[in-house]
OpenMM code with the backbone's topology and positions (N, CA, C; nanometers):
from openmm import Vec3, app, unit

residues = "MET ASN GLY ARG ASN VAL ILE ILE LEU ILE THR THR LYS GLY GLU ALA GLN GLU VAL VAL ALA ASN ILE ILE LYS THR LEU LYS SER TYR SER ILE ASN THR ARG ILE ILE VAL LEU THR GLU TYR TYR ASP LEU TYR ARG TYR ASP ALA GLU ILE LEU ARG VAL PRO ALA ASP TYR LYS THR LYS ASN GLY SER LYS ASN LYS GLN ARG ALA LEU GLN TYR TYR SER GLU TRP LEU LEU LYS ASN ASN ILE GLY SER ASN THR TYR THR LEU HIS ILE ASP ASP ASP ASN ILE PRO ASP GLU LEU TYR ILE LYS ASN VAL MET ALA MET PRO PHE ASP ALA GLY GLN GLY THR ILE ARG LEU ARG GLU TYR LYS ASN CYS ILE ILE SER THR ILE ALA ASN PHE GLN ARG VAL THR PHE THR ASP ALA LEU LEU ILE TYR ALA ASN LYS LYS PHE LYS PRO LEU SER VAL GLY GLY GLU GLY LEU THR ILE ARG ALA ASP ILE GLU ALA LYS LEU GLY TRP ASP".split()
positions = [
    Vec3(1.5474, -4.8061, 6.2449),
    Vec3(1.7227, -4.8210, 6.3227),
    Vec3(1.6714, -5.0619, 6.2998),
    Vec3(1.8479, -5.0326, 6.2140),
    Vec3(1.8928, -5.1674, 6.2173),
    Vec3(1.9815, -5.2002, 6.3059),
    Vec3(1.8955, -5.3818, 6.3562),
    Vec3(2.0016, -5.4391, 6.4666),
    Vec3(1.9329, -5.3322, 6.6426),
    Vec3(1.8198, -5.2233, 6.5875),
    Vec3(1.7410, -5.2584, 6.7238),
    Vec3(1.6446, -5.3487, 6.7880),
    Vec3(1.7025, -5.3570, 6.8976),
    Vec3(1.5878, -5.4160, 6.9906),
    Vec3(1.5088, -5.3271, 7.1295),
    Vec3(1.3493, -5.3585, 7.1079),
    Vec3(1.2460, -5.3504, 7.1557),
    Vec3(1.1604, -5.3615, 7.2624),
    Vec3(1.2266, -5.2887, 7.3824),
    Vec3(1.1813, -5.4007, 7.5311),
    Vec3(0.9890, -5.3037, 7.5278),
    Vec3(0.8963, -5.3915, 7.5681),
    Vec3(0.7987, -5.3242, 7.5625),
    Vec3(0.7230, -5.3502, 7.7614),
    Vec3(0.7720, -5.2040, 7.7902),
    Vec3(0.7459, -5.3450, 7.9477),
    Vec3(0.6639, -5.2631, 7.9948),
    Vec3(0.5268, -5.3553, 8.0410),
    Vec3(0.4313, -5.2630, 8.1006),
    Vec3(0.4142, -5.3231, 8.2341),
    Vec3(0.4517, -5.1713, 8.2996),
    Vec3(0.4278, -5.1958, 8.4436),
    Vec3(0.2967, -5.2277, 8.5300),
    Vec3(0.3181, -5.2987, 8.6404),
    Vec3(0.1813, -5.3272, 8.7046),
    Vec3(0.1374, -5.3178, 8.7815),
    Vec3(0.1142, -5.2840, 8.8613),
    Vec3(0.0813, -5.4202, 9.0854),
    Vec3(0.0128, -5.4904, 9.0875),
    Vec3(-0.0244, -5.5684, 9.0123),
    Vec3(-0.1747, -5.6490, 8.9750),
    Vec3(-0.3118, -5.6222, 8.9531),
    Vec3(-0.3246, -5.6096, 9.0373),
    Vec3(-0.4818, -5.5638, 8.9755),
    Vec3(-0.5935, -5.5548, 8.8992),
    Vec3(-0.4722, -5.5060, 8.7422),
    Vec3(-0.6369, -5.5577, 8.6394),
    Vec3(-0.5637, -5.6263, 8.5959),
    Vec3(-0.5565, -5.7955, 8.6031),
    Vec3(-0.4143, -5.8521, 8.5828),
    Vec3(-0.4955, -5.8500, 8.4101),
    Vec3(-0.6549, -5.9094, 8.3878),
    Vec3(-0.7401, -5.9382, 8.3309),
    Vec3(-0.7058, -5.8651, 8.1202),
    Vec3(-0.6887, -5.7220, 8.2307),
    Vec3(-0.6721, -5.5638, 8.0831),
    Vec3(-0.5123, -5.6212, 8.0146),
    Vec3(-0.4500, -5.6481, 8.0892),
    Vec3(-0.2417, -5.6954, 8.1345),
    Vec3(-0.2930, -5.7683, 7.9759),
    Vec3(-0.3408, -5.9065, 7.9863),
    Vec3(-0.3448, -6.0341, 7.9687),
    Vec3(-0.4359, -5.9799, 7.8610),
    Vec3(-0.5233, -5.8462, 7.7801),
    Vec3(-0.5814, -5.8019, 7.7027),
    Vec3(-0.4201, -5.7473, 7.6308),
    Vec3(-0.3850, -5.6004, 7.6479),
    Vec3(-0.3103, -5.5828, 7.6316),
    Vec3(-0.1793, -5.7191, 7.5534),
    Vec3(-0.1595, -5.7884, 7.6137),
    Vec3(-0.0327, -5.8114, 7.5569),
    Vec3(-0.0815, -5.8674, 7.4204),
    Vec3(-0.2090, -5.9429, 7.4304),
    Vec3(-0.2540, -5.9610, 7.3050),
    Vec3(-0.3234, -5.8968, 7.1647),
    Vec3(-0.2903, -5.7840, 7.2972),
    Vec3(-0.3387, -5.7358, 7.1448),
    Vec3(-0.1860, -5.6491, 7.0649),
    Vec3(-0.0950, -5.6703, 7.1315),
    Vec3(0.0917, -5.6313, 7.1247),
    Vec3(0.1202, -5.7069, 7.0369),
    Vec3(0.0367, -5.8342, 7.0325),
    Vec3(0.1385, -5.9997, 6.9458),
    Vec3(0.0342, -5.9473, 6.9056),
    Vec3(-0.0783, -5.9201, 6.8334),
    Vec3(-0.1467, -5.9546, 6.7094),
    Vec3(-0.0753, -5.8597, 6.5826),
    Vec3(0.0274, -5.7587, 6.6296),
    Vec3(0.0614, -5.6679, 6.5701),
    Vec3(0.2233, -5.6780, 6.4720),
    Vec3(0.2730, -5.8796, 6.4662),
    Vec3(0.3584, -5.9132, 6.4869),
    Vec3(0.4701, -5.8404, 6.4337),
    Vec3(0.5334, -5.7702, 6.5643),
    Vec3(0.6487, -5.6651, 6.5599),
    Vec3(0.7114, -5.7405, 6.6555),
    Vec3(0.8945, -5.7970, 6.5888),
    Vec3(0.9667, -5.8114, 6.6788),
    Vec3(0.9869, -5.7113, 6.8064),
    Vec3(0.9220, -5.7791, 6.9112),
    Vec3(0.8938, -5.6910, 6.9953),
    Vec3(0.9647, -5.7235, 7.1416),
    Vec3(1.0523, -5.7525, 7.2566),
    Vec3(0.9908, -5.8042, 7.3534),
    Vec3(0.8818, -5.7114, 7.4931),
    Vec3(0.8360, -5.8823, 7.4899),
    Vec3(0.6918, -5.8762, 7.6105),
    Vec3(0.7041, -5.8641, 7.7127),
    Vec3(0.7953, -5.7263, 7.8838),
    Vec3(0.8418, -5.7131, 7.9687),
    Vec3(0.6759, -5.7403, 8.0297),
    Vec3(0.6410, -5.8179, 8.1489),
    Vec3(0.5569, -5.7355, 8.2059),
    Vec3(0.6369, -5.7171, 8.3940),
    Vec3(0.6334, -5.6405, 8.4593),
    Vec3(0.7153, -5.6405, 8.5140),
    Vec3(0.5699, -5.5402, 8.6672),
    Vec3(0.5880, -5.6693, 8.8073),
    Vec3(0.5014, -5.6700, 8.8858),
    Vec3(0.5072, -5.6296, 8.9682),
    Vec3(0.4797, -5.6931, 9.1133),
    Vec3(0.4809, -5.7387, 9.2219),
    Vec3(0.5199, -5.8672, 9.3086),
    Vec3(0.5802, -5.8760, 9.3831),
    Vec3(0.5698, -6.0705, 9.3980),
    Vec3(0.4765, -6.1596, 9.4215),
    Vec3(0.3472, -6.0518, 9.4736),
    Vec3(0.2604, -6.1344, 9.4759),
    Vec3(0.1672, -6.1977, 9.3698),
    Vec3(0.1824, -6.0811, 9.2766),
    Vec3(0.1536, -6.1186, 9.1856),
    Vec3(0.1035, -6.2547, 9.0995),
    Vec3(0.0501, -6.3429, 9.0989),
    Vec3(0.1102, -6.4749, 9.0425),
    Vec3(0.0091, -6.4850, 8.8730),
    Vec3(-0.0862, -6.4160, 8.8779),
    Vec3(-0.0938, -6.4340, 8.7461),
    Vec3(-0.0183, -6.4969, 8.6366),
    Vec3(-0.0605, -6.5782, 8.5312),
    Vec3(0.0678, -6.6066, 8.4678),
    Vec3(0.0115, -6.6119, 8.2873),
    Vec3(0.1254, -6.4298, 8.3391),
    Vec3(0.1025, -6.3500, 8.1042),
    Vec3(0.1685, -6.4222, 8.0543),
    Vec3(0.1164, -6.3545, 7.9043),
    Vec3(0.1328, -6.4618, 7.8335),
    Vec3(0.2772, -6.3677, 7.7680),
    Vec3(0.3790, -6.3099, 7.8788),
    Vec3(0.5099, -6.2777, 7.8437),
    Vec3(0.5908, -6.2194, 7.9656),
    Vec3(0.6990, -6.2342, 7.9276),
    Vec3(0.8609, -6.2494, 7.9847),
    Vec3(0.7688, -6.1547, 8.0971),
    Vec3(0.7861, -6.2330, 8.2758),
    Vec3(0.7298, -6.1545, 8.4087),
    Vec3(0.8510, -6.1514, 8.4753),
    Vec3(0.9124, -5.9843, 8.5013),
    Vec3(1.0069, -5.9384, 8.5679),
    Vec3(0.9472, -5.9521, 8.7876),
    Vec3(0.9084, -6.0079, 8.8463),
    Vec3(0.8791, -6.0159, 8.9967),
    Vec3(0.9673, -5.9181, 9.0934),
    Vec3(1.0139, -5.7978, 9.0957),
    Vec3(0.9802, -5.7366, 9.2246),
    Vec3(1.0372, -5.8548, 9.3899),
    Vec3(1.1092, -5.8646, 9.3763),
    Vec3(1.0848, -5.9117, 9.5697),
    Vec3(1.0523, -5.8681, 9.6489),
    Vec3(1.0052, -5.9531, 9.7314),
    Vec3(0.9436, -5.8690, 9.8580),
    Vec3(0.9957, -5.6948, 9.9321),
    Vec3(1.1508, -5.7937, 9.9400),
    Vec3(1.2407, -5.7609, 10.0287),
    Vec3(1.3313, -5.7063, 9.9672),
    Vec3(1.2707, -5.6556, 9.8548),
    Vec3(1.3638, -5.4841, 9.7361),
    Vec3(1.3305, -5.3589, 9.8319),
    Vec3(1.4647, -5.3169, 9.8692),
    Vec3(1.5474, -5.1912, 9.8982),
    Vec3(1.5446, -5.0824, 9.7847),
    Vec3(1.5573, -5.0044, 9.7735),
    Vec3(1.6650, -4.9319, 9.6950),
    Vec3(1.7135, -4.8121, 9.7537),
    Vec3(1.8393, -4.7993, 9.6883),
    Vec3(1.9805, -4.6940, 9.7462),
    Vec3(1.8518, -4.5974, 9.8552),
    Vec3(1.7813, -4.5946, 9.7477),
    Vec3(1.7540, -4.4304, 9.8158),
    Vec3(1.5483, -4.3908, 9.8680),
    Vec3(1.4976, -4.5556, 9.8961),
    Vec3(1.3857, -4.5925, 9.9742),
    Vec3(1.3463, -4.5982, 9.8647),
    Vec3(1.2572, -4.5063, 9.8001),
    Vec3(1.1817, -4.5184, 9.6662),
    Vec3(1.0361, -4.5708, 9.7379),
    Vec3(0.9500, -4.6190, 9.6673),
    Vec3(0.7909, -4.6358, 9.6863),
    Vec3(0.7094, -4.7234, 9.5499),
    Vec3(0.6577, -4.7841, 9.6175),
    Vec3(0.5879, -4.7861, 9.4794),
    Vec3(0.6224, -4.7788, 9.2952),
    Vec3(0.5385, -4.8169, 9.2196),
    Vec3(0.6122, -4.8011, 9.1392),
    Vec3(0.7697, -4.7269, 9.1137),
    Vec3(0.8237, -4.6251, 9.1340),
    Vec3(0.9175, -4.6269, 9.1797),
    Vec3(1.0152, -4.7240, 9.1753),
    Vec3(1.0196, -4.7767, 9.2687),
    Vec3(1.0791, -4.8707, 9.3414),
    Vec3(1.0928, -5.0559, 9.2661),
    Vec3(0.9583, -5.0470, 9.2291),
    Vec3(0.9371, -5.1553, 9.0862),
    Vec3(1.0221, -5.1526, 8.9439),
    Vec3(1.0712, -5.0133, 8.8786),
    Vec3(1.1028, -4.9463, 8.8136),
    Vec3(1.2612, -4.9332, 8.8744),
    Vec3(1.3316, -4.9074, 8.9516),
    Vec3(1.4405, -4.8906, 8.9485),
    Vec3(1.4594, -5.0483, 8.9425),
    Vec3(1.4432, -5.1425, 8.9538),
    Vec3(1.4678, -5.2786, 9.0203),
    Vec3(1.4689, -5.3623, 8.8513),
    Vec3(1.4032, -5.2938, 8.8105),
    Vec3(1.3786, -5.3143, 8.7016),
    Vec3(1.4913, -5.2575, 8.6195),
    Vec3(1.5750, -5.1160, 8.5978),
    Vec3(1.7187, -5.0064, 8.6115),
    Vec3(1.8618, -5.1663, 8.6354),
    Vec3(1.8092, -5.1991, 8.7314),
    Vec3(1.9418, -5.3023, 8.7403),
    Vec3(1.8938, -5.4169, 8.6960),
    Vec3(1.7813, -5.4109, 8.6555),
    Vec3(1.7745, -5.5885, 8.6031),
    Vec3(1.8628, -5.5671, 8.4745),
    Vec3(1.8715, -5.4668, 8.3769),
    Vec3(1.9105, -5.3851, 8.2047),
    Vec3(2.0604, -5.4010, 8.3122),
    Vec3(2.0516, -5.2919, 8.3310),
    Vec3(2.2399, -5.3536, 8.4062),
    Vec3(2.2865, -5.4948, 8.3928),
    Vec3(2.2391, -5.6254, 8.5362),
    Vec3(2.2677, -5.6835, 8.5648),
    Vec3(2.3007, -5.8366, 8.4326),
    Vec3(2.1661, -5.7797, 8.3311),
    Vec3(2.2120, -5.8778, 8.2926),
    Vec3(2.2790, -5.7683, 8.0931),
    Vec3(2.2947, -5.6927, 8.1299),
    Vec3(2.4982, -5.6009, 7.9980),
    Vec3(2.3035, -5.5529, 7.9072),
    Vec3(2.1894, -5.4905, 7.8351),
    Vec3(2.1242, -5.4552, 7.7872),
    Vec3(2.1285, -5.3355, 7.7411),
    Vec3(2.2152, -5.3254, 7.6182),
    Vec3(2.2709, -5.1929, 7.6122),
    Vec3(2.2435, -5.0887, 7.4634),
    Vec3(2.3637, -5.0758, 7.4323),
    Vec3(2.2260, -4.9234, 7.3190),
    Vec3(2.1799, -4.9918, 7.2266),
    Vec3(2.1746, -5.0994, 7.2363),
    Vec3(2.0875, -5.1628, 7.1048),
    Vec3(1.9304, -5.1452, 7.1545),
    Vec3(1.9464, -5.1690, 7.2763),
    Vec3(1.8498, -5.1763, 7.3465),
    Vec3(1.6633, -5.0864, 7.3672),
    Vec3(1.6211, -5.0643, 7.2982),
    Vec3(1.4874, -4.9443, 7.3297),
    Vec3(1.3365, -5.0136, 7.4366),
    Vec3(1.3395, -4.9151, 7.6233),
    Vec3(1.2428, -4.9320, 7.6110),
    Vec3(1.1037, -4.8392, 7.5888),
    Vec3(1.0077, -4.9568, 7.5704),
    Vec3(0.8892, -4.8620, 7.5601),
    Vec3(0.8112, -4.8727, 7.7167),
    Vec3(0.7883, -4.7903, 7.7914),
    Vec3(0.7119, -4.8277, 7.8500),
    Vec3(0.5345, -4.8030, 7.8791),
    Vec3(0.4369, -4.8957, 7.9437),
    Vec3(0.3708, -4.8498, 7.8967),
    Vec3(0.2446, -4.8769, 8.0467),
    Vec3(0.1443, -4.8401, 8.0377),
    Vec3(0.0684, -4.8921, 8.2491),
    Vec3(-0.0350, -4.9655, 8.1181),
    Vec3(-0.0845, -5.0758, 8.2759),
    Vec3(-0.1082, -5.1575, 8.2902),
    Vec3(-0.2421, -5.0695, 8.2323),
    Vec3(-0.2860, -4.9385, 8.1751),
    Vec3(-0.3891, -4.8968, 8.0963),
    Vec3(-0.4329, -4.8846, 7.9776),
    Vec3(-0.3331, -4.8562, 7.9438),
    Vec3(-0.3171, -4.7855, 7.8168),
    Vec3(-0.1884, -4.9126, 7.7046),
    Vec3(-0.2180, -4.9404, 7.5508),
    Vec3(-0.2493, -5.0127, 7.4340),
    Vec3(-0.1604, -4.8671, 7.3278),
    Vec3(-0.0807, -4.8748, 7.3499),
    Vec3(0.0483, -4.7963, 7.2024),
    Vec3(-0.0696, -4.8961, 7.1115),
    Vec3(-0.0458, -4.7934, 6.9508),
    Vec3(-0.1038, -4.8812, 6.8756),
    Vec3(0.0313, -4.9208, 6.7281),
    Vec3(0.0347, -5.0042, 6.6569),
    Vec3(0.0647, -5.0497, 6.5488),
    Vec3(0.2026, -4.9152, 6.5393),
    Vec3(0.1568, -4.8666, 6.4340),
    Vec3(0.2383, -4.6996, 6.4387),
    Vec3(0.3120, -4.6846, 6.5318),
    Vec3(0.2593, -4.6391, 6.6828),
    Vec3(0.3586, -4.5967, 6.7945),
    Vec3(0.4941, -4.6848, 6.7773),
    Vec3(0.4429, -4.7816, 6.7528),
    Vec3(0.5635, -4.8537, 6.8478),
    Vec3(0.6761, -4.8923, 6.7112),
    Vec3(0.5669, -4.8913, 6.5758),
    Vec3(0.7272, -4.9044, 6.4387),
    Vec3(0.8267, -4.6828, 6.4499),
    Vec3(0.7379, -4.6455, 6.5397),
    Vec3(0.8206, -4.5277, 6.5461),
    Vec3(0.9254, -4.5737, 6.6622),
    Vec3(0.8733, -4.6212, 6.7875),
    Vec3(1.0178, -4.6613, 6.8460),
    Vec3(1.1138, -4.7129, 6.7446),
    Vec3(1.0931, -4.7980, 6.6293),
    Vec3(1.1791, -4.9597, 6.6069),
    Vec3(1.2130, -4.7399, 6.5286),
    Vec3(1.2040, -4.7431, 6.4729),
    Vec3(1.2826, -4.6070, 6.4034),
    Vec3(1.3434, -4.3990, 6.4171),
    Vec3(1.2989, -4.4340, 6.5990),
    Vec3(1.3279, -4.3146, 6.6113),
    Vec3(1.5496, -4.2774, 6.6413),
    Vec3(1.5415, -4.1278, 6.6116),
    Vec3(1.6545, -4.1488, 6.5906),
    Vec3(1.7408, -4.0701, 6.7395),
    Vec3(1.6085, -4.1120, 6.8103),
    Vec3(1.6550, -3.9760, 6.9857),
    Vec3(1.6770, -4.1066, 7.1252),
    Vec3(1.6844, -4.1041, 7.1423),
    Vec3(1.8607, -4.1646, 7.2692),
    Vec3(1.6966, -4.2296, 7.3910),
    Vec3(1.5365, -4.0515, 7.3849),
    Vec3(1.5062, -4.0722, 7.3967),
    Vec3(1.3610, -4.0373, 7.3955),
    Vec3(1.2384, -4.0410, 7.3784),
    Vec3(1.1477, -3.9672, 7.3579),
    Vec3(0.9297, -4.0314, 7.4372),
    Vec3(0.8895, -3.9202, 7.3975),
    Vec3(0.7529, -3.9887, 7.4617),
    Vec3(0.6198, -3.9770, 7.3529),
    Vec3(0.6118, -4.0053, 7.3388),
    Vec3(0.4683, -3.9901, 7.2515),
    Vec3(0.2790, -4.0021, 7.3388),
    Vec3(0.2075, -3.9747, 7.3315),
    Vec3(0.0750, -3.9745, 7.3745),
    Vec3(0.0331, -4.0897, 7.3233),
    Vec3(-0.0401, -4.2058, 7.4024),
    Vec3(-0.1041, -4.3655, 7.4524),
    Vec3(-0.1694, -4.2897, 7.4673),
    Vec3(-0.3483, -4.3802, 7.3870),
    Vec3(-0.4198, -4.2885, 7.3956),
    Vec3(-0.4746, -4.4298, 7.4859),
    Vec3(-0.5858, -4.4508, 7.5714),
    Vec3(-0.6207, -4.5575, 7.7299),
    Vec3(-0.6790, -4.6618, 7.7182),
    Vec3(-0.7682, -4.7632, 7.7016),
    Vec3(-0.8149, -4.8705, 7.6728),
    Vec3(-0.8628, -4.8827, 7.7242),
    Vec3(-0.9313, -5.0114, 7.7165),
    Vec3(-1.1169, -4.9850, 7.7579),
    Vec3(-1.2170, -4.9482, 7.8423),
    Vec3(-1.2762, -4.8414, 7.7922),
    Vec3(-1.2991, -4.6624, 7.8572),
    Vec3(-1.3887, -4.8066, 8.0076),
    Vec3(-1.4530, -4.8909, 7.9269),
    Vec3(-1.6183, -4.9805, 8.0704),
    Vec3(-1.5264, -5.0503, 8.1684),
    Vec3(-1.3981, -5.0249, 8.1722),
    Vec3(-1.4525, -5.1577, 8.3327),
    Vec3(-1.3632, -5.0591, 8.4552),
    Vec3(-1.3829, -4.9066, 8.4105),
    Vec3(-1.3780, -4.8419, 8.5822),
    Vec3(-1.4032, -4.6629, 8.4773),
    Vec3(-1.5373, -4.6530, 8.5655),
    Vec3(-1.5073, -4.4895, 8.4497),
    Vec3(-1.4583, -4.3813, 8.5695),
    Vec3(-1.4509, -4.4334, 8.6307),
    Vec3(-1.3582, -4.3216, 8.7495),
    Vec3(-1.3000, -4.2890, 8.7258),
    Vec3(-1.1761, -4.3600, 8.7642),
    Vec3(-1.0479, -4.3882, 8.6504),
    Vec3(-1.0877, -4.3609, 8.4914),
    Vec3(-1.1158, -4.3855, 8.3814),
    Vec3(-1.1365, -4.3512, 8.2984),
    Vec3(-1.1514, -4.2137, 8.2624),
    Vec3(-1.2011, -4.1082, 8.3257),
    Vec3(-1.2338, -3.9843, 8.3101),
    Vec3(-1.1380, -3.9117, 8.3223),
    Vec3(-1.0651, -3.9819, 8.4993),
    Vec3(-0.9823, -3.9479, 8.6064),
    Vec3(-0.8165, -3.9159, 8.4575),
    Vec3(-0.8215, -4.0288, 8.3742),
    Vec3(-0.7242, -4.0319, 8.2017),
    Vec3(-0.7331, -3.9588, 8.1890),
    Vec3(-0.8442, -3.9396, 8.0998),
    Vec3(-0.9398, -3.8289, 8.0103),
    Vec3(-0.8017, -3.6429, 8.0216),
    Vec3(-0.8301, -3.6157, 8.1432),
    Vec3(-0.7307, -3.4824, 8.1928),
    Vec3(-0.5539, -3.5891, 8.1921),
    Vec3(-0.5556, -3.6474, 8.2443),
    Vec3(-0.3845, -3.6597, 8.2079),
    Vec3(-0.3434, -3.7008, 8.0434),
    Vec3(-0.4004, -3.7388, 7.9463),
    Vec3(-0.4035, -3.6937, 7.7845),
    Vec3(-0.4002, -3.6315, 7.7791),
    Vec3(-0.5404, -3.5174, 7.8338),
    Vec3(-0.5234, -3.3998, 7.7659),
    Vec3(-0.3700, -3.2659, 7.8036),
    Vec3(-0.3671, -3.3100, 7.9348),
    Vec3(-0.2254, -3.3018, 7.9902),
    Vec3(-0.1470, -3.2527, 7.8993),
    Vec3(-0.1014, -3.3891, 7.9043),
    Vec3(0.0008, -3.4216, 7.7709),
    Vec3(-0.0344, -3.3128, 7.6915),
    Vec3(-0.1261, -3.3644, 7.6068),
    Vec3(-0.1115, -3.3372, 7.4711),
    Vec3(-0.1099, -3.1448, 7.5231),
    Vec3(-0.1348, -3.1074, 7.5640),
    Vec3(-0.2086, -2.9744, 7.6030),
    Vec3(-0.0414, -2.8945, 7.6214),
    Vec3(-0.0198, -2.9453, 7.7523),
    Vec3(0.0630, -2.8644, 7.8487),
    Vec3(0.2684, -2.9164, 7.7887),
    Vec3(0.2449, -3.0120, 7.8193),
    Vec3(0.3450, -3.1129, 7.8192),
    Vec3(0.4434, -3.0922, 7.6821),
    Vec3(0.3484, -3.1856, 7.5520),
    Vec3(0.3997, -3.1620, 7.4453),
    Vec3(0.4225, -3.0564, 7.4173),
    Vec3(0.3733, -2.9606, 7.4061),
    Vec3(0.3754, -2.7809, 7.3726),
    Vec3(0.5462, -2.7390, 7.3652),
    Vec3(0.5207, -2.7036, 7.5070),
    Vec3(0.6700, -2.6969, 7.5934),
    Vec3(0.7318, -2.7852, 7.5983),
    Vec3(0.7669, -2.8584, 7.5631),
    Vec3(0.9311, -2.9991, 7.6070),
    Vec3(0.9704, -2.9070, 7.4126),
    Vec3(0.8423, -2.9184, 7.3568),
    Vec3(0.8949, -2.7975, 7.2118),
    Vec3(0.9703, -2.6655, 7.2289),
    Vec3(0.8304, -2.6272, 7.2651),
    Vec3(0.9058, -2.4652, 7.2608),
    Vec3(1.0344, -2.4767, 7.4196),
    Vec3(1.1108, -2.4890, 7.4655),
    Vec3(1.2044, -2.4711, 7.5630),
    Vec3(1.2791, -2.6499, 7.6769),
    Vec3(1.2837, -2.6378, 7.7224),
    Vec3(1.4220, -2.6915, 7.8105),
    Vec3(1.2632, -2.8530, 7.8921),
    Vec3(1.3076, -2.9291, 7.8185),
    Vec3(1.1943, -3.0601, 7.8791),
    Vec3(1.1844, -3.0175, 8.0177),
    Vec3(1.0668, -3.0238, 8.0263),
    Vec3(0.9769, -3.0238, 8.1947),
    Vec3(0.9689, -3.1926, 8.2206),
    Vec3(0.8544, -3.2249, 8.1938),
    Vec3(0.8146, -3.3175, 8.1807),
    Vec3(0.7384, -3.4278, 8.0604),
    Vec3(0.8070, -3.5583, 8.1837),
    Vec3(0.6919, -3.7050, 8.0954),
    Vec3(0.6228, -3.7285, 8.1904),
    Vec3(0.5709, -3.9135, 8.1652),
    Vec3(0.4720, -3.9548, 8.1201),
    Vec3(0.5004, -4.1177, 8.1754),
    Vec3(0.4827, -4.1591, 8.2285),
    Vec3(0.5028, -4.2659, 8.2404),
    Vec3(0.4600, -4.3759, 8.0988),
    Vec3(0.4162, -4.3738, 8.0980),
    Vec3(0.3205, -4.4368, 7.9602),
    Vec3(0.3532, -4.3871, 7.8270),
    Vec3(0.4134, -4.4687, 7.7722),
    Vec3(0.4490, -4.3758, 7.6064),
    Vec3(0.5628, -4.3837, 7.6308),
    Vec3(0.7172, -4.3594, 7.7578),
    Vec3(0.7807, -4.3140, 7.7482),
    Vec3(0.8912, -4.3673, 7.7066),
    Vec3(0.9825, -4.3333, 7.5624),
    Vec3(1.1047, -4.5144, 7.5470),
    Vec3(1.2534, -4.4290, 7.6126),
    Vec3(1.3414, -4.4921, 7.6431),
    Vec3(1.4216, -4.4824, 7.6553),
    Vec3(1.5383, -4.6223, 7.5613),
    Vec3(1.6543, -4.4952, 7.5725),
    Vec3(1.7328, -4.6260, 7.5210),
    Vec3(1.7894, -4.6777, 7.7023),
    Vec3(1.8842, -4.8010, 7.6456),
    Vec3(1.8854, -4.9042, 7.8039),
    Vec3(1.9512, -4.8710, 7.8737),
    Vec3(2.0327, -4.9331, 7.8348),
    Vec3(2.1884, -4.9040, 7.8966),
    Vec3(2.1966, -4.6990, 7.9664),
    Vec3(2.1405, -4.6347, 7.9251),
    Vec3(2.1227, -4.4470, 8.0599),
    Vec3(1.9775, -4.4738, 8.0437),
    Vec3(1.8744, -4.5982, 8.0537),
    Vec3(1.7905, -4.5409, 8.1880),
    Vec3(1.8005, -4.6545, 8.3486),
    Vec3(1.9144, -4.7526, 8.2409),
    Vec3(2.0258, -4.8414, 8.3921),
    Vec3(2.0788, -4.7729, 8.4856),
    Vec3(2.1908, -4.6297, 8.3306),
    Vec3(2.2527, -4.5454, 8.4374),
    Vec3(2.1867, -4.4459, 8.5082),
    Vec3(2.0520, -4.3574, 8.5179),
    Vec3(2.0091, -4.2640, 8.5603),
    Vec3(1.9172, -4.3485, 8.6561),
    Vec3(1.8278, -4.4515, 8.6597),
    Vec3(1.7810, -4.5565, 8.7223),
    Vec3(1.6066, -4.4277, 8.7713),
    Vec3(1.5762, -4.5296, 8.8526),
    Vec3(1.4699, -4.4590, 8.8925),
    Vec3(1.4129, -4.4097, 9.0491),
    Vec3(1.5041, -4.4573, 9.1030),
    Vec3(1.5010, -4.4368, 9.2787),
    Vec3(1.5090, -4.2445, 9.2546),
] * unit.nanometer
topology = app.Topology()
chain = topology.addChain("A")
for resn in residues:
    res = topology.addResidue(resn, chain)
    for name in ("N", "CA", "C"):
        topology.addAtom(name, app.Element.getBySymbol(name[0]), res)
């Protein structure tokens, strides 16, 4: 789509800094014009090779959201405050997955206000327990959610891989 901007937002608590650094390096290797932002907590002082948006320690949401929802609400408010509108889409990823180049090209071209595919997991060797748990999550998304979302009304979205127009995300929020 002409004039489309894409923010790839990596949300992390700051516990997988080296993995996030590798994700950023991989994303930059695609040579696709995107803006990469790391959304992290105030205590994560790692110097990522991307824009960094740190959630202040004293930040509270209107409805008292905690953890990831709190951080994402901060991002939604940041979008609004910075007047980031309908020509920008946010591709949400976690600190444990890397979208491939085709996934990002599809985000650049998708004709919808929001969408989600399946992103595969990152380096399997870092934590075997986490890897096994994530296999189940990916299988659940592939087997149930994609089928149900196509056949019926959308039931759910996962955090990673969700792409949404910035003005809609700012309006909806995460709180």
